[in-house]
C-alpha positions in Angstrom: -16.2 -5.9 8.0 -13.9 -8.0 9.9 -10.7 -5.7 10.3 -13.2 -3.0 11.9 -15.1 -5.6 13.7 -11.5 -6.6 15.2 -10.3 -3.2 15.9 -13.9 -2.8 17.9 -12.6 -5.0 20.7 -9.4 -3.8 21.1 -10.9 -1.5 23.9 -7.7 -0.8 25.2 -5.5 0.3 22.7 -5.5 3.5 20.0 -6.5 1.6 16.5 -5.2 3.8 13.4 -7.2 2.0 10.4 -6.0 1.9 6.7 -8.4 0.2 4.5 -7.1 -0.7 1.3 -10.6 -1.3 0.0 -11.4 -1.3 -3.8 -14.5 0.8 -4.5 -17.3 1.0 -7.8 -19.6 -0.4 -9.6 -19.0 -4.6 -9.8 -17.0 -4.6 -13.3 -15.4 -1.7 -12.3 -14.0 -3.8 -8.6 -13.3 -6.4 -10.7 -11.2 -4.7 -13.0 -9.1 -2.8 -10.3 -9.0 -5.9 -8.7 -7.5 -8.0 -11.9 -4.9 -4.7 -12.0 -3.9 -5.3 -8.6 -3.2 -8.8 -9.0 -1.4 -7.7 -11.6 0.7 -5.6 -10.1 -1.0 -2.1 -11.3 -1.2 -0.5 -7.6 -1.9 3.0 -9.2 -5.6 3.3 -7.7 -3.8 2.6 -4.2 -1.0 4.5 -4.4 -2.1 6.9 -1.5 -3.0 4.1 0.5 0.9 2.5 0.1 2.4 5.9 0.3 0.7 6.5 3.9 2.0 3.3 5.0 5.7 4.8 5.1 5.2 7.3 7.9 3.1 5.0 10.2 4.5 4.6 13.9 2.7 1.4 15.8 3.3 -0.6 18.7 1.4 -4.0 17.1 0.4 -4.1 13.7 -2.9 -5.7 13.2 -3.0 -7.2 9.0 -5.5 -8.8 7.4 -6.0 -10.0 3.8 -8.1 -11.8 1.2 -7.1 -15.4 0.1 -6.6 -15.1 -3.7 -5.7 -18.9 -4.5 -5.0 -20.0 -1.8 -2.2 -16.9 -1.3 -2.7 -13.6 -0.1 -3.1 -11.3 -2.3 0.0 -9.6 -4.2 0.0 -6.6 -2.8 0.8 -7.9 0.8 4.8 -7.8 0.0 4.2 -4.6 -1.3 2.6 -3.5 2.0 5.2 -5.5 4.1 8.0 -3.5 1.8 6.2 -0.1 2.8 6.2 -0.7 6.3 9.7 -0.8 6.7 12.1 -2.2 9.5 9.9 -4.1 11.7 12.4 -5.2 14.4 11.0 -5.4 17.5 7.3 -4.9 16.3 4.3 -7.3 17.2 2.3 -8.2 14.8 -1.1 -10.2 14.2 -2.2 -11.2 10.7 -5.5 -12.7 9.7 -7.4 -13.7 6.6 -10.6 -14.5 4.9 -11.4 -17.6 2.8 -14.6 -19.1 0.9 -13.0 -22.6 1.6 -9.7 -23.7 2.7 -6.6 -21.0 2.8 -5.1 -23.1 5.7 -1.9 -21.7 5.1 -2.5 -18.3 4.0 -1.7 -16.9 7.6 1.4 -18.6 7.9 2.4 -17.3 4.6 1.5 -13.5 5.4 3.9 -14.1 9.3 6.9 -15.6 7.7 6.9 -12.5 5.5 6.4 -10.3 8.6 9.4 -11.8 10.1 11.8 -11.7 7.8 11.0 -8.0 8.0 12.3 -8.0 11.7 8.5 -8.7 13.5 7.1 -11.3 15.9 4.2 -12.5 15.2 2.0 -13.5 18.2 -1.1 -14.5 16.8 -2.7 -15.5 13.5 -6.1 -16.6 12.8 -8.4 -17.5 9.4 -12.2 -16.4 9.0 -13.8 -18.8 7.2 -17.3 -18.1 5.2 -19.0 -19.7 1.8 -21.4 -17.4 1.6 -20.7 -14.3 4.4 -18.1 -13.8 6.8 -19.8 -12.9 10.3 -18.0 -10.4 12.6 -18.7 -12.6 16.0 -15.1 -14.7 15.8 -13.4 -11.7 15.0 -14.5 -9.6 17.9 -14.0 -13.1 20.0 -10.6 -13.1 18.6 -9.9 -9.6 19.5 -10.6 -10.0 23.4 -8.8 -12.8 22.8 -5.7 -10.5 21.3 -6.6 -8.0 24.6 -5.8 -10.9 27.0 -2.1 -11.7 25.3 -1.0 -7.8 25.5 
């Protein structure tokens, strides 16, 4: 929801959106999420494989927060993106309570891969995340670029 709102506000850019969504009933999503947390990426393998050929000028990547950290799959995604030398990147994370360091951890991983992180943001909401903040953040990014 946040990624889609953010992408919609980047009016001056062509956006390719690769969602990593766990779908199914609540119990199915819970089980699949547990498998992903333990390093079993088989249910998202097609999305991961599609990252090998992605070409972009700006990477916009967001993740939920798990235990104050980005999910374990984040590192796999960054590794699949390959050499990020000279690429601009923006990170965002979602959280219910704090997760202040998650976007910084995400940014550090991208910088290790060679990217220049130009902005990072945390979207916080205990019961529900609205999209107004994402649209405003997108407008800010438009001005930066």
